[in-house]
C-alpha positions as a LaTeX table, in Angstrom:
\begin{tabular}{lrrr}
\hline
Residue & $x$ (\AA) & $y$ (\AA) & $z$ (\AA) \\
\hline
Unk1 & $-2.62$ & $-2.06$ & $-58.69$ \\
Unk2 & $-0.86$ & $-1.35$ & $-55.41$ \\
Unk3 & $-2.91$ & 0.12 & $-52.58$ \\
Unk4 & $-1.94$ & 3.55 & $-51.34$ \\
Unk5 & $-1.33$ & 4.05 & $-47.62$ \\
Unk6 & $-4.79$ & 5.63 & $-47.37$ \\
Unk7 & $-6.54$ & 2.71 & $-49.06$ \\
Unk8 & $-4.57$ & 0.29 & $-46.90$ \\
Unk9 & $-5.54$ & 2.15 & $-43.71$ \\
Unk10 & $-9.19$ & 2.30 & $-44.72$ \\
Unk11 & $-9.41$ & $-1.40$ & $-45.51$ \\
Unk12 & $-7.49$ & $-2.18$ & $-42.32$ \\
Unk13 & $-10.07$ & $-0.21$ & $-40.30$ \\
Unk14 & $-12.86$ & $-2.31$ & $-41.79$ \\
Unk15 & $-10.90$ & $-5.52$ & $-41.21$ \\
Unk16 & $-10.26$ & $-4.63$ & $-37.57$ \\
Unk17 & $-13.93$ & $-4.03$ & $-36.86$ \\
Unk18 & $-15.01$ & $-7.21$ & $-38.64$ \\
Unk19 & $-12.55$ & $-9.27$ & $-36.60$ \\
Unk20 & $-13.79$ & $-7.64$ & $-33.39$ \\
Unk21 & $-17.40$ & $-8.22$ & $-34.45$ \\
Unk22 & $-16.65$ & $-11.91$ & $-34.93$ \\
Unk23 & $-15.07$ & $-12.08$ & $-31.48$ \\
Unk24 & $-17.89$ & $-10.21$ & $-29.78$ \\
Unk25 & $-20.40$ & $-12.43$ & $-31.53$ \\
Unk26 & $-18.64$ & $-15.48$ & $-30.08$ \\
Unk27 & $-18.55$ & $-13.92$ & $-26.61$ \\
Unk28 & $-22.28$ & $-13.27$ & $-26.77$ \\
Unk29 & $-22.95$ & $-16.71$ & $-28.26$ \\
Unk30 & $-21.23$ & $-18.44$ & $-25.37$ \\
Unk31 & $-22.59$ & $-16.30$ & $-22.55$ \\
Unk32 & $-26.18$ & $-15.30$ & $-23.28$ \\
Unk33 & $-28.93$ & $-16.42$ & $-20.94$ \\
Unk34 & $-32.65$ & $-15.85$ & $-20.84$ \\
Unk35 & $-35.72$ & $-15.78$ & $-23.07$ \\
Unk36 & $-35.22$ & $-16.78$ & $-26.71$ \\
Unk37 & $-31.79$ & $-18.19$ & $-25.85$ \\
Unk38 & $-31.84$ & $-20.85$ & $-28.55$ \\
Unk39 & $-33.01$ & $-18.56$ & $-31.35$ \\
Unk40 & $-30.47$ & $-15.86$ & $-30.49$ \\
Unk41 & $-27.73$ & $-18.44$ & $-30.00$ \\
Unk42 & $-28.36$ & $-19.72$ & $-33.55$ \\
Unk43 & $-28.70$ & $-16.22$ & $-35.03$ \\
Unk44 & $-25.36$ & $-15.27$ & $-33.51$ \\
Unk45 & $-23.83$ & $-18.23$ & $-35.35$ \\
Unk46 & $-24.97$ & $-16.61$ & $-38.59$ \\
Unk47 & $-23.45$ & $-13.25$ & $-37.61$ \\
Unk48 & $-20.19$ & $-14.87$ & $-36.53$ \\
Unk49 & $-19.81$ & $-16.75$ & $-39.80$ \\
Unk50 & $-20.71$ & $-13.65$ & $-41.79$ \\
Unk51 & $-18.19$ & $-11.46$ & $-39.95$ \\
Unk52 & $-15.47$ & $-14.10$ & $-40.24$ \\
Unk53 & $-16.04$ & $-14.60$ & $-43.96$ \\
Unk54 & $-16.22$ & $-10.87$ & $-44.66$ \\
Unk55 & $-13.02$ & $-10.23$ & $-42.71$ \\
Unk56 & $-11.31$ & $-12.89$ & $-44.80$ \\
Unk57 & $-12.59$ & $-11.23$ & $-47.98$ \\
Unk58 & $-11.20$ & $-7.86$ & $-46.86$ \\
Unk59 & $-7.82$ & $-9.33$ & $-45.89$ \\
Unk60 & $-7.56$ & $-11.18$ & $-49.18$ \\
Unk61 & $-8.50$ & $-8.03$ & $-51.09$ \\
Unk62 & $-5.74$ & $-6.21$ & $-49.24$ \\
Unk63 & $-3.23$ & $-8.88$ & $-50.25$ \\
Unk64 & $-4.44$ & $-8.66$ & $-53.87$ \\
Unk65 & $-3.57$ & $-4.95$ & $-53.66$ \\
Unk66 & $-0.14$ & $-5.70$ & $-52.19$ \\
Unk67 & $-1.19$ & $-4.39$ & $-48.79$ \\
Unk68 & $-0.51$ & $-6.29$ & $-45.57$ \\
Unk69 & $-3.53$ & $-6.96$ & $-43.33$ \\
Unk70 & $-3.00$ & $-6.97$ & $-39.57$ \\
Unk71 & $-5.36$ & $-9.23$ & $-37.65$ \\
Unk72 & $-3.30$ & $-9.54$ & $-34.49$ \\
Unk73 & $-5.24$ & $-9.31$ & $-31.25$ \\
Unk74 & $-3.21$ & $-6.32$ & $-30.05$ \\
Unk75 & $-4.06$ & $-4.42$ & $-33.23$ \\
Unk76 & $-7.74$ & $-5.29$ & $-33.04$ \\
Unk77 & $-7.94$ & $-4.31$ & $-29.36$ \\
Unk78 & $-6.15$ & $-1.03$ & $-29.96$ \\
Unk79 & $-7.94$ & 0.06 & $-33.13$ \\
Unk80 & $-11.52$ & $-1.23$ & $-33.10$ \\
Unk81 & $-14.38$ & 1.26 & $-33.05$ \\
Unk82 & $-16.77$ & $-1.26$ & $-31.51$ \\
Unk83 & $-17.92$ & $-0.68$ & $-27.94$ \\
Unk84 & $-16.52$ & $-3.27$ & $-25.54$ \\
Unk85 & $-18.60$ & $-6.36$ & $-24.83$ \\
Unk86 & $-18.82$ & $-7.27$ & $-21.12$ \\
Unk87 & $-17.40$ & $-10.38$ & $-19.59$ \\
Unk88 & $-19.61$ & $-12.90$ & $-17.87$ \\
Unk89 & $-23.21$ & $-13.82$ & $-18.46$ \\
Unk90 & $-25.39$ & $-11.38$ & $-20.40$ \\
Unk91 & $-29.17$ & $-11.45$ & $-20.69$ \\
Unk92 & $-30.49$ & $-12.11$ & $-24.17$ \\
Unk93 & $-32.18$ & $-8.69$ & $-24.13$ \\
Unk94 & $-28.95$ & $-6.85$ & $-23.27$ \\
Unk95 & $-26.93$ & $-9.00$ & $-25.66$ \\
Unk96 & $-29.22$ & $-8.05$ & $-28.53$ \\
Unk97 & $-28.74$ & $-4.35$ & $-27.82$ \\
Unk98 & $-24.98$ & $-4.74$ & $-27.43$ \\
Unk99 & $-24.55$ & $-6.85$ & $-30.57$ \\
Unk100 & $-26.65$ & $-4.47$ & $-32.64$ \\
Unk101 & $-24.56$ & $-1.55$ & $-31.32$ \\
Unk102 & $-21.41$ & $-3.42$ & $-32.37$ \\
Unk103 & $-22.81$ & $-4.11$ & $-35.83$ \\
Unk104 & $-23.80$ & $-0.45$ & $-36.21$ \\
Unk105 & $-20.30$ & 0.65 & $-35.19$ \\
Unk106 & $-18.79$ & $-1.64$ & $-37.85$ \\
Unk107 & $-21.27$ & $-0.27$ & $-40.41$ \\
Unk108 & $-20.21$ & 3.24 & $-39.37$ \\
Unk109 & $-16.60$ & 2.43 & $-40.12$ \\
Unk110 & $-17.48$ & 1.07 & $-43.55$ \\
Unk111 & $-19.54$ & 4.16 & $-44.36$ \\
Unk112 & $-16.81$ & 6.47 & $-43.05$ \\
Unk113 & $-14.15$ & 5.04 & $-45.38$ \\
Unk114 & $-16.39$ & 4.27 & $-48.36$ \\
Unk115 & $-15.90$ & 7.41 & $-50.44$ \\
Unk116 & $-12.10$ & 7.40 & $-50.16$ \\
Unk117 & $-12.02$ & 3.69 & $-51.00$ \\
Unk118 & $-14.33$ & 4.19 & $-53.97$ \\
Unk119 & $-12.21$ & 7.04 & $-55.28$ \\
Unk120 & $-9.08$ & 4.89 & $-55.41$ \\
Unk121 & $-10.47$ & 1.41 & $-56.00$ \\
Unk122 & $-14.09$ & 0.84 & $-57.07$ \\
Unk123 & $-13.60$ & $-2.93$ & $-56.77$ \\
Unk124 & $-12.83$ & $-2.60$ & $-53.06$ \\
Unk125 & $-15.85$ & $-0.28$ & $-52.76$ \\
Unk126 & $-17.97$ & $-3.08$ & $-54.21$ \\
Unk127 & $-16.75$ & $-5.30$ & $-51.38$ \\
Unk128 & $-17.74$ & $-2.58$ & $-48.91$ \\
Unk129 & $-21.26$ & $-2.60$ & $-50.41$ \\
Unk130 & $-21.45$ & $-6.35$ & $-49.79$ \\
Unk131 & $-20.34$ & $-5.81$ & $-46.20$ \\
Unk132 & $-22.93$ & $-3.08$ & $-45.64$ \\
Unk133 & $-25.73$ & $-5.21$ & $-47.04$ \\
Unk134 & $-24.77$ & $-8.20$ & $-44.89$ \\
Unk135 & $-24.24$ & $-6.28$ & $-41.65$ \\
Unk136 & $-27.34$ & $-4.14$ & $-41.96$ \\
Unk137 & $-29.39$ & $-7.28$ & $-42.50$ \\
Unk138 & $-27.86$ & $-8.83$ & $-39.38$ \\
Unk139 & $-28.62$ & $-5.69$ & $-37.34$ \\
Unk140 & $-32.24$ & $-5.94$ & $-38.44$ \\
Unk141 & $-32.52$ & $-9.70$ & $-37.83$ \\
Unk142 & $-30.92$ & $-9.58$ & $-34.39$ \\
Unk143 & $-32.44$ & $-6.26$ & $-33.36$ \\
Unk144 & $-35.95$ & $-7.52$ & $-34.11$ \\
Unk145 & $-35.64$ & $-9.71$ & $-31.00$ \\
Unk146 & $-36.16$ & $-6.63$ & $-28.80$ \\
Unk147 & $-38.74$ & $-4.84$ & $-30.93$ \\
Unk148 & $-42.45$ & $-4.76$ & $-30.31$ \\
Unk149 & $-45.24$ & $-4.00$ & $-32.74$ \\
\hline
\end{tabular}
């Protein structure tokens, strides 16, 4: 099967946001300060690895469909739907909120393209389900840092 331009664009949108999520996770990982630093620092490692692995899965799925993934920094910067992450030091509390917002933006992209992807290629839609499950779990795990009972 060869991906249509629509399927290619939809998978590219997911890829772009996953790459940006990986990069924002690293930025937060390096620059968080404050309460629960160590726990959040380690949890961000999990998110970073997850986003990196999922982006690789999407890019490889694209290649399996004879589509060409674009992970260049200029493309990611131009096309991501994630809100920008600030430079400099960020409190753990603010970092949690910002990282969860980034995860939710990536989830939004996956949900936005899901039905079109599923219509053309159910196998790629299965990959999107895996991405949703993983990212929503990360949003919960990281977001719990700022929740109170």
